[in-house]
N, C-alpha and C positions, 0 to 999 in steps of 0.2 A: 624597612618601612612598611608599615600598616595600609594595607588597599582598601578602599570604599569602592562597592562595587555599586555599579545601575542596579536600581530598584528590581528592572524590569529580570536582573540576571540571579540576583541574588536568593531566590528564591529558587531556582531550577537546581533540579540534582541531574548528573551525570545519567542517560539511556540504564535503564535495567540492564536491557539485553546487552549492552557495551559490556558492561560490568560481568554479566553472566558467561559472555562470548570471553572475557580474559582467561578464566578456570579453564575451559577446552583448551586451552594451548596444549595441556598435559596430553600427551597422544593415546595415552589410556582411556580417557573421555570420549565418551559418546556424546554428541551433542544434538539431540533435537530440537536446542533453542535458536539457533540460527534462521533465515530467510533468504538465503539464496539461492537462485537459481543450480539445479543439476550442474554440476562439470563437464557433463558428455553433451550439453545443451548448446554450449555456445561452438557459433560455425566461423573455428579458429584460421583454419584454410584460409576460405572467402575473407576473414578479414585481413588477415595475412599479405593477399595478394593486394586488396583494396588501396590499403595502406600504403603498400611497398612504391606503388604505383600512383599514388598520389603524389609523395613523397616524391618520387621520380620524374616525373611529367610536371607536377603543380605545384611546386613546394613552397613559393612567395604565398600564396593564398590561403596555403593551411598554417602557415606562420606570422602572416600579417594580425594585426587588431581588424574585427570583423563588428559590423553593426548590430546593436543591442538584438532586432529583434529575428535573427535570426539568418542563416545563412538562406539566401533567396532560393533556391532550389531547393533546400529540403521543408522549406516555408509550403509550396508547390506540393512536393511529392504527400508531405502529410496531410497537406488538403485532399488532395487524390483521394488520399488511403483513410480520411475521416467519409467521405461522399462516397467510395466505393464498397470500401469494406464493412465499416462501421453503419453506413445509412444516414450518418450525421449531416446536416447540409450546413454547408457553410457561408451562405447568405445571411447576411446583417450581423457577421460574426468575424473577429482578424483573430490572427494566431502568433504566438511568441513560442520560438524556439528556449527551453531551461536547462539551466543544471540538474535535471534529475527532477522525479516528479516534487519530491519533497519539496524542490524552490514554489511548487506553482501553490505550494499552498500557503508558503511563508508571503509568496506575492501578492496571495488574494489578501491574505490578513493586514500586510502593509498597506495597500489598496483601501482596501475598507472598512477595518477594523478598529475603534478608538480606544484607548484604554478606559475597563468599567463596562464595554457594551460587552455583549451574550453572545458567544460562537455555543452552537447548539452541535453535538457530534453523536452517532452511536457509543455505547455504552456496553461492552468495552470497543474502545478503536485502536488505531494503528498509533503507538507512542512517540513515534517521530516528529508527525504533527500535530497531536496533543500538547507536545512541548514547544513547538512551532509558536501556537495559539497560545500557549503561558506566559510565551517570553512578550509578549504585548499588551500584559497584565489586565488581558479581557476575562469574566467571568464567565469559564467552560461547563456546561451543563450538560452532561451525560444522560438521553435516552436510553431505557434498556430496550435491549434486543429480543428478537421473538422467531420460531424456527422460520419463518419467511421475511427476514427484515426486522428495521425499526417499530416497534408501537405508534402508531401512528395517533393514538387518540393519546397518548402520553407526550407526543412530539406535540401536539396540539396544546394540551396544558402545559406543558414549558412555554411554548411561545407567550401563552397569555400571564404566564407567573413571572416571567424575567422581564427585567428592563432592558430595553433598547436592544431583542435582537437582532444580527444583522447579518448571521451566516450558519449554514446549514452543512457540516461535513460529514458525507456520505460513501462508503464503501460497501457501490450495490453487488458486484462481483466478486465472487468464491475470497467473503471480508478478511479480512487482517485484523484482530485474531481467531473469529470464530469459523472460517471457510463457508460460511453462510452467501447464498444470494438472495436479495429483494425479489418479491417476487411483483411480476406485470402488475396484479390490482393493486398492489402498496406503493409500484413505482406512478402511478397514475394520479392515489391519493397525494400522496407527499407533495407532486407539482400542484395539486388544487390548495393544499394545504398553501406551500410557498406564494400561491398567489393572492389568495385570501389574505395574508397577510406583509406582503410585498419582502418579500424574504427572498435570499440571494444562496444558493448549492450547490456545492463545489463538488463536483462529481471525482472521483477517485477512482481511474480504471486502470489501476496496472496491472491485474491479473488477468485482466476479462476476456484475452486471448486465450488462456491457459485452461480450455475448459474440454474437458475428458468426458464429462456421461452429461444429460438432459438435454433440452433442448435450450438457445439463445434467446436472452430477456433480452428488447430492445434496450437502448441507453435513454438515461434519465433527457440527457442533453439532445437524443432525434427525435424527443416528443414536445418539447420543449419551444414553443410561441411566442412565449412572454419577454425572450430576453432574462430567464430566471437563472439560467444554468452556467457555471462557471467547467467545462471541460476539461481533468490534466489527466494526460497521456504519458505514456514512460515508452523508451527504447529498451528498457534494462531488462525487465522478465523476456523479450521476443529475441535479443540482442545481446548484450551484454550490460551488465549495470554498471561499470567502471569506467564506459563511455562517460556515463555521466549525461546523458542527453534526453529528454523528455519534451513535451511543448503541450499548451496551453492552448485551447478553443474558447472563445466568451466574446460577447458583445464587445463592439469595437472601444468604448468609451471603456470599459474595463480594462483591457489591454495595453489603452495608450498608457493608464495610471501606472499596470505592474513595469509595463516597459523603464520608467522612470525608476522603480523600484529597485528592479534590475541593474540600470545605469549605477545605482549607487552600491551596489554590492559584488558584481563581479564584470563589469561592462560588456559582455556577452558570456554563452556558451563557446567551450569548447570549442573551436572552429574545424581541428584537422579530423574530430571522431562526429565533428558534424556534417564534414563534406564524407567524410567513412559511411554514415548512415544514409546520405543520399544514394551513395555509389550502391550501395547493400541492396535499397530500395529497387534501385533502378535493374539490378541485373539477377537479385532472386528471385524465386518461385516462394512470395511470401505463402501461399494458403497451404504447399507442402512442407515449407519447414514449422509454419504453425505446427500444422496436421503430425511433423515428429517428436516433435518438443511435446506435443500435449501427450500421446502415447507416453512417452518414457515417464511423466508425472502420474498417467492414470494406472500405470504399474505399478509405481513405487506407493500410491496412496492405496492403492488396494492392497499392496502386500503389506500393510503399515495397520490397515484396517481390521484384516484378516489375522494380523500377529494380536490384535489388540482382541478381536474376540476370543480368540484361541487360550490368550492367558492373564487378560486383566479378570480380575474380580467382579463378578455381574454387577455389584452396585456402582460401578463406574462407568455414567454414561458417555456419551460423545459425539459431535456432529460426523455428516458422514458429506464431505463437500462433492460438488458437482466436476469442481474446476480448483488451478490454482496452485499455493505450497501448505496450505495447511489447516489443522481440523483441532476441535478445543473439548479437552478432554473436561468432565464436572465428576468431583468425587462427591460422596452422598453426605447429608445432613449433619452436619456436628463436629465434620472431619474437618481438620487442621491442614489446610493445603500446604501453607510454608513450610510445618514438619515435612510433609512427603518431599516436599521438593529440596528441605536440606538432606535428608535421607539418602533421595535418589542419588545427588550427588558422591553421595559418602560412597556409593556403589558406583560411581562411575559413569552417570548420566548425568547430562543436563536438560533441563525443559523450564519456559519463561511463568513462573508464578503471574496468574494471572489479574492480580491489584496492579499491575506494572499498567496495562490497558486500560483502565480507569478511568473517569474523568475526575475523579475524588479516590485516591489510589488509600484512604482512610475508609471507604467502605468495605466492607465484608466480601469474601468472594473466596469460593470451592473450586475453581476454575483452574488448569492451566492450559498452556498453548504447545502445541506440538508440530512441527516440521518435518515432511516425508523430503523437502528436495534435495538438500542438502547430502545426508548421508548414504552409506551405499548401501546396499540390498542386505547384506551380511550385519553392517553396524543394526539396521532397523529390525531385522533378528533378533539379534543380541540384546539388544538397550530394550525391545519391547520385554524379551523373556526376564530382566531385571527389574523391569519397575513392575510388570506382572506379578512379580514374588513378592517384590513390597506389597503389591495392595491388597494381597493375601493376607500377609501378614498384621495391616494397618485396618481391615476394613473387612 
């Protein structure tokens, strides 16, 4: 039978990162292509105890259907965490528990974006959410990044030059893929621009807790007095991504529409893992846990940076993140980035080509993403040495 796929899906391609990861099933390949938390960052013993206790003492609550908005105790715990830990007021906002932060992007687009509307994003940006927006047949427009975040002058130009701009997608903290953090001055300017143009901002903050250098910067949502910001949070990086638990805080009318959209998608987020997240928040020392995992990432990031500075050709530029899981390397003018990535795989080292993160993947790109959280220290040292030799050969 010949299948006719919907227009929204026929142009979508599999995630390039997922395709690259298939090649890393070879145990000899050193992968800097993933975006997973470090294995030693998971509180395995605590989660084992919590989940065992839930299934022993309250199995029906963990196995039965539940409400779409989320486990009530977890919703309240998330609101308290936002108020006390992130200094975000929950007044005039509501909260829904979602199946990982990427569902927040999907539900925001489902609630706000019509076919042909414009969604703006940082360029480059997270491929998972870019594909999500593409699936709604929107006009996806990237706005170039600077060292301290999105270029706000070009952001305003993009708003004026494109029809029906509905949503601005941002990752202000330790951005995926670049590792860049948006400065306070730019955050204030972004809010000014959004207010002037009646533009909703989706603030995606999966990495914000993983700061290991510099000073914290207030979230856009904490400075939002006009109901402009949808705040997308996640337990994937501070607890475990396999639990698939995140949350969205936004003005109540937006949450109401997202709730209906979620009912059409998966009814509710996994209730066993929701209860586990709530019990974990209630019994763990969150600040101590975050300090512990941030130190893991500080050491791994510094090791990768030291190896890059020692092994790479001087013509290779890189970002120096203050947190998160990624850094961004840029080859010299005229370099063939895809040829570099292909030759890297031949040497059993995998990186992600930068064009995968562009709003328009046909645009030229000389950069590639590196992940420091997943590989072992030994793999970082060996892999960077192999890549370094390649940079000296090619550049």
